[in-house]
C-alpha positions as CSV (number, residue, x, y, z in Angstrom):
1,X,-124.2,28.3,124.6
2,X,-127.5,27.4,123.1
3,X,-129.5,30.2,121.5
4,X,-132.9,30.9,123.0
5,X,-135.8,29.7,120.8
6,X,-137.9,32.5,119.3
7,X,-141.4,33.0,120.5
8,X,-144.2,34.3,118.2
9,X,-145.4,37.6,119.7
10,X,-149.0,38.7,119.0
11,X,-150.9,41.7,120.1
12,X,-154.5,41.2,121.3
13,X,-157.2,43.5,119.9
14,X,-157.1,45.3,123.2
15,X,-153.4,45.9,123.0
16,X,-153.7,47.1,119.4
17,X,-156.5,49.5,120.5
18,X,-154.2,50.7,123.4
19,X,-151.5,51.6,120.8
20,X,-154.0,53.4,118.7
21,X,-155.2,55.4,121.7
22,X,-151.7,56.3,122.8
23,X,-150.8,57.4,119.3
24,X,-153.9,59.5,119.0
25,X,-153.4,61.1,122.4
26,X,-149.7,61.9,121.7
27,X,-150.5,63.3,118.2
28,X,-153.0,65.8,119.7
29,X,-151.2,66.6,122.9
30,X,-147.6,66.4,121.8
31,X,-146.8,66.0,118.1
32,X,-147.1,63.4,115.4
33,X,-143.3,62.9,115.6
34,X,-143.4,62.2,119.3
35,X,-146.3,59.8,118.8
36,X,-144.3,57.9,116.1
37,X,-141.3,57.8,118.4
38,X,-143.3,56.4,121.3
39,X,-144.9,53.7,119.0
40,X,-141.4,52.8,117.7
41,X,-140.0,52.5,121.2
42,X,-142.9,50.4,122.4
43,X,-142.7,48.2,119.3
44,X,-139.0,47.7,120.0
45,X,-139.8,46.5,123.6
46,X,-142.5,44.2,122.3
47,X,-140.1,42.7,119.7
48,X,-137.6,41.8,122.5
49,X,-140.2,39.3,123.8
50,X,-139.4,37.1,120.8
51,X,-136.1,36.0,122.3
52,X,-136.5,37.1,126.0
53,X,-140.1,36.4,126.9
54,X,-139.6,35.4,130.5
55,X,-137.6,38.5,131.5
56,X,-140.6,40.6,132.5
57,X,-141.8,40.8,136.1
58,X,-145.2,39.9,137.4
59,X,-147.3,43.1,137.8
60,X,-147.6,43.8,141.5
61,X,-151.4,44.4,141.2
62,X,-151.8,40.9,139.9
63,X,-149.3,39.3,142.3
64,X,-151.3,40.7,145.2
65,X,-154.3,38.7,143.9
66,X,-152.2,35.6,143.5
67,X,-152.2,35.8,139.7
68,X,-148.7,35.1,138.4
69,X,-149.2,34.0,134.8
70,X,-148.9,37.6,133.4
71,X,-145.6,39.5,133.1
72,X,-144.8,43.1,132.2
73,X,-142.1,45.1,130.6
74,X,-141.6,48.8,131.4
75,X,-141.0,51.7,129.1
76,X,-141.5,54.4,131.7
77,X,-144.2,55.4,132.3
78,X,-145.8,52.8,130.0
79,X,-146.4,49.1,131.0
80,X,-146.6,46.3,128.5
81,X,-148.5,43.3,130.0
82,X,-148.3,39.9,128.4
83,X,-148.9,36.2,128.9
84,X,-146.9,33.2,127.5
85,X,-149.1,30.4,126.2
86,X,-147.7,27.3,124.4
87,X,-144.6,29.0,123.1
88,X,-146.5,32.2,122.0
89,X,-146.5,35.6,123.7
90,X,-149.8,37.5,123.8
91,X,-149.5,41.2,124.6
92,X,-152.8,42.0,126.4
93,X,-152.3,45.5,127.6
94,X,-150.2,48.6,126.8
95,X,-151.0,51.5,129.1
96,X,-149.6,54.5,131.0
97,X,-148.6,53.2,134.4
98,X,-149.8,56.4,136.0
99,X,-153.4,55.3,135.4
100,X,-155.3,53.2,137.9
101,X,-153.6,50.0,136.8
102,X,-155.4,47.8,139.3
103,X,-158.8,48.7,137.9
104,X,-157.5,48.5,134.3
105,X,-155.9,45.1,134.8
106,X,-158.9,43.7,136.5
107,X,-161.2,45.0,133.7
108,X,-159.0,43.8,130.9
109,X,-157.6,40.5,132.2
110,X,-160.2,39.3,134.7
111,X,-163.4,40.9,133.3
112,X,-162.9,39.9,129.7
113,X,-162.9,43.5,128.6
């Protein structure tokens, strides 16, 4: 069986800022060790996109708007939202899924924020 070709995975500035915010929050409200563990787990999920970029599902908030070019991976309760463009994977959002995801996705993906 042929091996899947590797995609280059990049985090947008917004996704990098999301990780920094999650780390800062977890450090203050949990512990530095839990913050590191969360970042390691999220990074592990992101790395799987190199070989399995199409495995994610379309976020339901975007599907309801007819937008299907974004996909997501889950690391409960966190959601990693990404888009595949010309053999590259761009992670555009990493957020706690308990937030108002519709507003967050609209702001980040549709409003250029």
